[in-house]
C-alpha positions as protocol buffer text, in pm:
chain_id: "A"
residue {
  index: 1
  type: MET
  ca { x: 0 y: 0 z: 0 }
}
residue {
  index: 2
  type: ILE
  ca { x: 100 y: 363 z: -33 }
}
residue {
  index: 3
  type: SER
  ca { x: 137 y: 435 z: 340 }
}
residue {
  index: 4
  type: ARG
  ca { x: 423 y: 188 z: 394 }
}
residue {
  index: 5
  type: PRO
  ca { x: 674 y: 312 z: 133 }
}
residue {
  index: 6
  type: ALA
  ca { x: 587 y: 681 z: 184 }
}
residue {
  index: 7
  type: PRO
  ca { x: 836 y: 743 z: 469 }
}
residue {
  index: 8
  type: HIS
  ca { x: 1112 y: 571 z: 273 }
}
residue {
  index: 9
  type: LEU
  ca { x: 1039 y: 777 z: -38 }
}
residue {
  index: 10
  type: ALA
  ca { x: 1037 y: 1093 z: 173 }
}
residue {
  index: 11
  type: GLU
  ca { x: 1388 y: 1012 z: 297 }
}
residue {
  index: 12
  type: LEU
  ca { x: 1507 y: 984 z: -64 }
}
residue {
  index: 13
  type: LEU
  ca { x: 1366 y: 1327 z: -144 }
}
residue {
  index: 14
  type: GLY
  ca { x: 1574 y: 1494 z: 126 }
}
residue {
  index: 15
  type: PRO
  ca { x: 1475 y: 1811 z: 308 }
}
residue {
  index: 16
  type: PRO
  ca { x: 1253 y: 2062 z: 130 }
}
residue {
  index: 17
  type: PRO
  ca { x: 1432 y: 2345 z: -52 }
}
residue {
  index: 18
  type: THR
  ca { x: 1475 y: 2648 z: 173 }
}
residue {
  index: 19
  type: ASP
  ca { x: 1482 y: 2925 z: -88 }
}
residue {
  index: 20
  type: ARG
  ca { x: 1170 y: 3129 z: -7 }
}
residue {
  index: 21
  type: ARG
  ca { x: 1176 y: 3296 z: -352 }
}
residue {
  index: 22
  type: GLU
  ca { x: 1086 y: 2967 z: -523 }
}
residue {
  index: 23
  type: SER
  ca { x: 719 y: 2904 z: -602 }
}
residue {
  index: 24
  type: TRP
  ca { x: 563 y: 2577 z: -489 }
}
residue {
  index: 25
  type: VAL
  ca { x: 249 y: 2415 z: -630 }
}
residue {
  index: 26
  type: VAL
  ca { x: 22 y: 2182 z: -432 }
}
residue {
  index: 27
  type: ASP
  ca { x: -239 y: 1946 z: -570 }
}
residue {
  index: 28
  type: GLY
  ca { x: -415 y: 1629 z: -467 }
}
residue {
  index: 29
  type: THR
  ca { x: -438 y: 1314 z: -670 }
}
residue {
  index: 30
  type: LEU
  ca { x: -665 y: 1012 z: -639 }
}
residue {
  index: 31
  type: ILE
  ca { x: -478 y: 682 z: -652 }
}
residue {
  index: 32
  type: PRO
  ca { x: -687 y: 368 z: -706 }
}
residue {
  index: 33
  type: VAL
  ca { x: -617 y: 110 z: -434 }
}
residue {
  index: 34
  type: HIS
  ca { x: -773 y: -232 z: -370 }
}
residue {
  index: 35
  type: ASP
  ca { x: -719 y: -227 z: 8 }
}
residue {
  index: 36
  type: HIS
  ca { x: -1062 y: -137 z: 149 }
}
residue {
  index: 37
  type: THR
  ca { x: -929 y: -51 z: 497 }
}
residue {
  index: 38
  type: ARG
  ca { x: -781 y: 286 z: 386 }
}
residue {
  index: 39
  type: THR
  ca { x: -1000 y: 375 z: 90 }
}
residue {
  index: 40
  type: ALA
  ca { x: -1344 y: 519 z: 25 }
}
residue {
  index: 41
  type: LYS
  ca { x: -1549 y: 563 z: -289 }
}
residue {
  index: 42
  type: SER
  ca { x: -1447 y: 891 z: -446 }
}
residue {
  index: 43
  type: LYS
  ca { x: -1610 y: 1118 z: -702 }
}
residue {
  index: 44
  type: ASN
  ca { x: -1523 y: 872 z: -978 }
}
residue {
  index: 45
  type: TYR
  ca { x: -1700 y: 587 z: -788 }
}
residue {
  index: 46
  type: ARG
  ca { x: -1378 y: 394 z: -748 }
}
residue {
  index: 47
  type: ARG
  ca { x: -1206 y: 305 z: -424 }
}
residue {
  index: 48
  type: SER
  ca { x: -904 y: 530 z: -396 }
}
residue {
  index: 49
  type: VAL
  ca { x: -686 y: 734 z: -164 }
}
residue {
  index: 50
  type: ASN
  ca { x: -624 y: 1109 z: -179 }
}
residue {
  index: 51
  type: VAL
  ca { x: -256 y: 1203 z: -166 }
}
residue {
  index: 52
  type: GLN
  ca { x: -128 y: 1562 z: -160 }
}
residue {
  index: 53
  type: VAL
  ca { x: 187 y: 1644 z: -356 }
}
residue {
  index: 54
  type: VAL
  ca { x: 389 y: 1966 z: -333 }
}
residue {
  index: 55
  type: CYS
  ca { x: 639 y: 2040 z: -609 }
}
residue {
  index: 56
  type: ARG
  ca { x: 865 y: 2328 z: -703 }
}
residue {
  index: 57
  type: ALA
  ca { x: 715 y: 2518 z: -997 }
}
residue {
  index: 58
  type: ARG
  ca { x: 1044 y: 2588 z: -1175 }
}
residue {
  index: 59
  type: ASP
  ca { x: 1155 y: 2232 z: -1243 }
}
residue {
  index: 60
  type: ARG
  ca { x: 868 y: 2017 z: -1105 }
}
residue {
  index: 61
  type: ARG
  ca { x: 1091 y: 1873 z: -831 }
}
residue {
  index: 62
  type: VAL
  ca { x: 877 y: 1702 z: -568 }
}
residue {
  index: 63
  type: VAL
  ca { x: 915 y: 1882 z: -237 }
}
residue {
  index: 64
  type: ALA
  ca { x: 678 y: 1677 z: -20 }
}
residue {
  index: 65
  type: VAL
  ca { x: 420 y: 1400 z: -40 }
}
residue {
  index: 66
  type: GLY
  ca { x: 146 y: 1372 z: 221 }
}
residue {
  index: 67
  type: GLU
  ca { x: 0 y: 1071 z: 393 }
}
residue {
  index: 68
  type: ALA
  ca { x: -275 y: 883 z: 207 }
}
residue {
  index: 69
  type: TRP
  ca { x: -632 y: 961 z: 316 }
}
residue {
  index: 70
  type: PRO
  ca { x: -960 y: 812 z: 195 }
}
residue {
  index: 71
  type: GLY
  ca { x: -1049 y: 929 z: -156 }
}
residue {
  index: 72
  type: ASN
  ca { x: -1376 y: 1093 z: -58 }
}
residue {
  index: 73
  type: ARG
  ca { x: -1201 y: 1368 z: 142 }
}
residue {
  index: 74
  type: ASN
  ca { x: -1160 y: 1717 z: 2 }
}
residue {
  index: 75
  type: ASP
  ca { x: -812 y: 1832 z: -97 }
}
residue {
  index: 76
  type: VAL
  ca { x: -807 y: 2120 z: 153 }
}
residue {
  index: 77
  type: VAL
  ca { x: -902 y: 1890 z: 443 }
}
residue {
  index: 78
  type: VAL
  ca { x: -629 y: 1640 z: 357 }
}
residue {
  index: 79
  type: PHE
  ca { x: -372 y: 1918 z: 312 }
}
residue {
  index: 80
  type: ARG
  ca { x: -451 y: 2080 z: 649 }
}
residue {
  index: 81
  type: GLU
  ca { x: -424 y: 1751 z: 834 }
}
residue {
  index: 82
  type: THR
  ca { x: -109 y: 1623 z: 662 }
}
residue {
  index: 83
  type: LEU
  ca { x: 127 y: 1860 z: 482 }
}
residue {
  index: 84
  type: GLY
  ca { x: -20 y: 2174 z: 639 }
}
residue {
  index: 85
  type: ARG
  ca { x: 111 y: 2058 z: 975 }
}
residue {
  index: 86
  type: THR
  ca { x: 452 y: 1934 z: 863 }
}
residue {
  index: 87
  type: LEU
  ca { x: 568 y: 2166 z: 584 }
}
residue {
  index: 88
  type: PRO
  ca { x: 773 y: 2468 z: 684 }
}
residue {
  index: 89
  type: ALA
  ca { x: 598 y: 2802 z: 637 }
}
residue {
  index: 90
  type: HIS
  ca { x: 648 y: 2912 z: 277 }
}
residue {
  index: 91
  type: PRO
  ca { x: 510 y: 3236 z: 130 }
}
residue {
  index: 92
  type: ARG
  ca { x: 467 y: 3112 z: -228 }
}
residue {
  index: 93
  type: VAL
  ca { x: 250 y: 2801 z: -223 }
}
residue {
  index: 94
  type: SER
  ca { x: -16 y: 2800 z: -496 }
}
residue {
  index: 95
  type: GLY
  ca { x: -308 y: 2567 z: -545 }
}
residue {
  index: 96
  type: ASP
  ca { x: -626 y: 2537 z: -746 }
}
residue {
  index: 97
  type: GLY
  ca { x: -973 y: 2642 z: -635 }
}
residue {
  index: 98
  type: ALA
  ca { x: -1008 y: 2334 z: -412 }
}
residue {
  index: 99
  type: TYR
  ca { x: -781 y: 2505 z: -156 }
}
residue {
  index: 100
  type: ARG
  ca { x: -991 y: 2819 z: -102 }
}
residue {
  index: 101
  type: GLY
  ca { x: -1013 y: 2902 z: 265 }
}
residue {
  index: 102
  type: CYS
  ca { x: -665 y: 2771 z: 346 }
}
residue {
  index: 103
  type: ASP
  ca { x: -445 y: 3062 z: 455 }
}
residue {
  index: 104
  type: GLN
  ca { x: -121 y: 2883 z: 361 }
}
residue {
  index: 105
  type: ILE
  ca { x: -211 y: 2850 z: -9 }
}
residue {
  index: 106
  type: ARG
  ca { x: -270 y: 3116 z: -274 }
}
residue {
  index: 107
  type: THR
  ca { x: -568 y: 3029 z: -491 }
}
residue {
  index: 108
  type: PRO
  ca { x: -713 y: 3185 z: -807 }
}
residue {
  index: 109
  type: ARG
  ca { x: -960 y: 3466 z: -754 }
}
residue {
  index: 110
  type: GLN
  ca { x: -1297 y: 3488 z: -922 }
}
residue {
  index: 111
  type: GLY
  ca { x: -1564 y: 3753 z: -945 }
}
residue {
  index: 112
  type: PRO
  ca { x: -1549 y: 4128 z: -988 }
}
residue {
  index: 113
  type: THR
  ca { x: -1506 y: 4205 z: -617 }
}
residue {
  index: 114
  type: ALA
  ca { x: -1217 y: 3965 z: -556 }
}
residue {
  index: 115
  type: ALA
  ca { x: -947 y: 4129 z: -772 }
}
residue {
  index: 116
  type: PRO
  ca { x: -806 y: 4460 z: -648 }
}
residue {
  index: 117
  type: SER
  ca { x: -787 y: 4737 z: -905 }
}
residue {
  index: 118
  type: ARG
  ca { x: -479 y: 4947 z: -974 }
}
residue {
  index: 119
  type: THR
  ca { x: -591 y: 5210 z: -723 }
}
residue {
  index: 120
  type: GLY
  ca { x: -604 y: 4952 z: -446 }
}
residue {
  index: 121
  type: THR
  ca { x: -983 y: 4935 z: -419 }
}
residue {
  index: 122
  type: THR
  ca { x: -1202 y: 4652 z: -533 }
}
residue {
  index: 123
  type: HIS
  ca { x: -1403 y: 4670 z: -854 }
}
residue {
  index: 124
  type: GLY
  ca { x: -1763 y: 4775 z: -820 }
}
residue {
  index: 125
  type: SER
  ca { x: -1931 y: 4985 z: -557 }
}
residue {
  index: 126
  type: GLY
  ca { x: -2117 y: 4700 z: -393 }
}
residue {
  index: 127
  type: ASN
  ca { x: -2458 y: 4834 z: -501 }
}
residue {
  index: 128
  type: GLY
  ca { x: -2472 y: 4645 z: -832 }
}
residue {
  index: 129
  type: GLU
  ca { x: -2303 y: 4916 z: -1040 }
}
residue {
  index: 130
  type: PRO
  ca { x: -1979 y: 4838 z: -1227 }
}
């Protein structure tokens, strides 16, 4: 299973890079597994585990791999409980929209009120006018 070789693979990776100028990217992946003790039916109706992977954006070097959780768990929940507790604080961690609400990860913004304008205020007046 995935949980047994994970510590050994982590040792091969070595410590995470310490350059705070580097951008990191986090994403979760569903890995199909036949062991029913650690899996759950996920959105694709297959038994799988959710594993979080953090890599360096420049060269795709894997920085960290989280512990396997049941596949029906959201990415942000798995990240907070695994890598969110063990990774060193890093100012440039980016993720997709699944990580909204996690203060450690920058996510894409949507909507006219989310993006600041060049004057430092948000778009729109809040009363429905552009």
